[in-house]
Residue, then its C-alpha position, 0 to 999 in steps of 0.5 A: m622674777p628671779g630671786r623672789w617668790l611670787e604670791p599665789d594670786e600675783s600676776v606677772v608678765v612674761s615675754v615669749e617668742l610664740n610661733g615666731t612673734t614676741v608676745s607678752l603673756e600676763t599669768s599667775g605664778r601657778r598657771t601652766l604653760a598649757d593654760s596660758l596658751r589656751g587663754e591666748g586662743l591657741t586651743g590646739t594645745h590640748l589638755g588630756c591627762e594633765h599629768g604629763v602622760c598622754g602628750s596631748c599638750t606637747v609644744l616645742l620649747d626652744g625647739s625641744p618637745v615638752r609637756s606644757c601641762l607640767m610647765l609653768a608659764v613663767q618658766a617660758d619667760g625669754r624663750s621660744v614656744e611653738t604650738v601646732e598653730g605655728l606649723v601652718t605657713d601662708h595657709d599651707l599645711s606642713p608636710l607632717q600635717r598633710m601626711f597625717d591627713a593623707g595617711g589616716a593618722l588621726q581619727c578623733g584628733f584629740c592627740t594630733p596636735g601633740f603628735l605633730m609637735l613631737a614629730t616636728g621636734i624629732l625631725r628637726q633634731d634628727p632629720a635622718a632618724d631611722r624608723e626604729k628611733i622615730a617609733e621609739r620617740l613617738t611612744a612618748n605620746v598616746c593615741r587610743c583611736t588609730g594606734g601607733e602605726p598610722v602615726l609612724r607611717a605619716v611621720l616617715a612619709a613626711q620625713q622623706e618629703l622634708l629630705g627631698n626624697t620620693r616615697p621609698a619602697d619601704t615607706p607604706e602608702p597612706a592607709q585608705r580611710v573608710g567613709v571619707e571623701r577626699v576633695e581636690p583643691d579645685g573641688s572635684a572628688a579625689r580618685 
C-alpha cells in the first residue's frame, strides 16, 4: 500500500490485530475504520456524529483511544485495534463494564462503548490518575442521558478495583437506579 494512491473503488486487504487475534480486513481506501469494524460484526463501535465530536466510535489503536469514524481502515494496517467486544474475557465483564452497570453510568447505552474504551485507555496509560485528570479526559466523549458524574464515579470505582484497593472513602457508592431490578447470578433478587 505505501507509495501509491488507491483508486476510489479499489479494495485492499489490511492485516489488523483485532481484540488479540490477527485478522485480514478487505476494505476500500475510503472506508473508515468504524465502518470496517461494523462490517465485521463488531457493532459495539457506534456511529454518532461521524465528525469525531461525540466519541461513540472510540476504539483503542495500539493502546491509545482514537475516533474510528475519522480514521481510514487502511491506516490500521499492521496495528492493534481493540473494541468494546474485546473487554469481555471468558464471558466475564471487565471491572469497568461491571462498574458502569452497578453505578448507573448508562441509560440508553449508545455512548457506553465509546466511554468504556476511552476509560480503558486512560486507566492503562495512567493507572493512578487522580479524579481531576480522569474527569478532564472523560470530557472528550459526550453522554446526553446520564451526564458525566455517574460515568466518572464508575471509572473511579473500577480504577480502585484494578489497583487492588477496596472502595476508598472519597469514592461514592454506585447510584441507585429507579425501576431496575438487579438479579444475582443464582437468579435471586438483589438486595
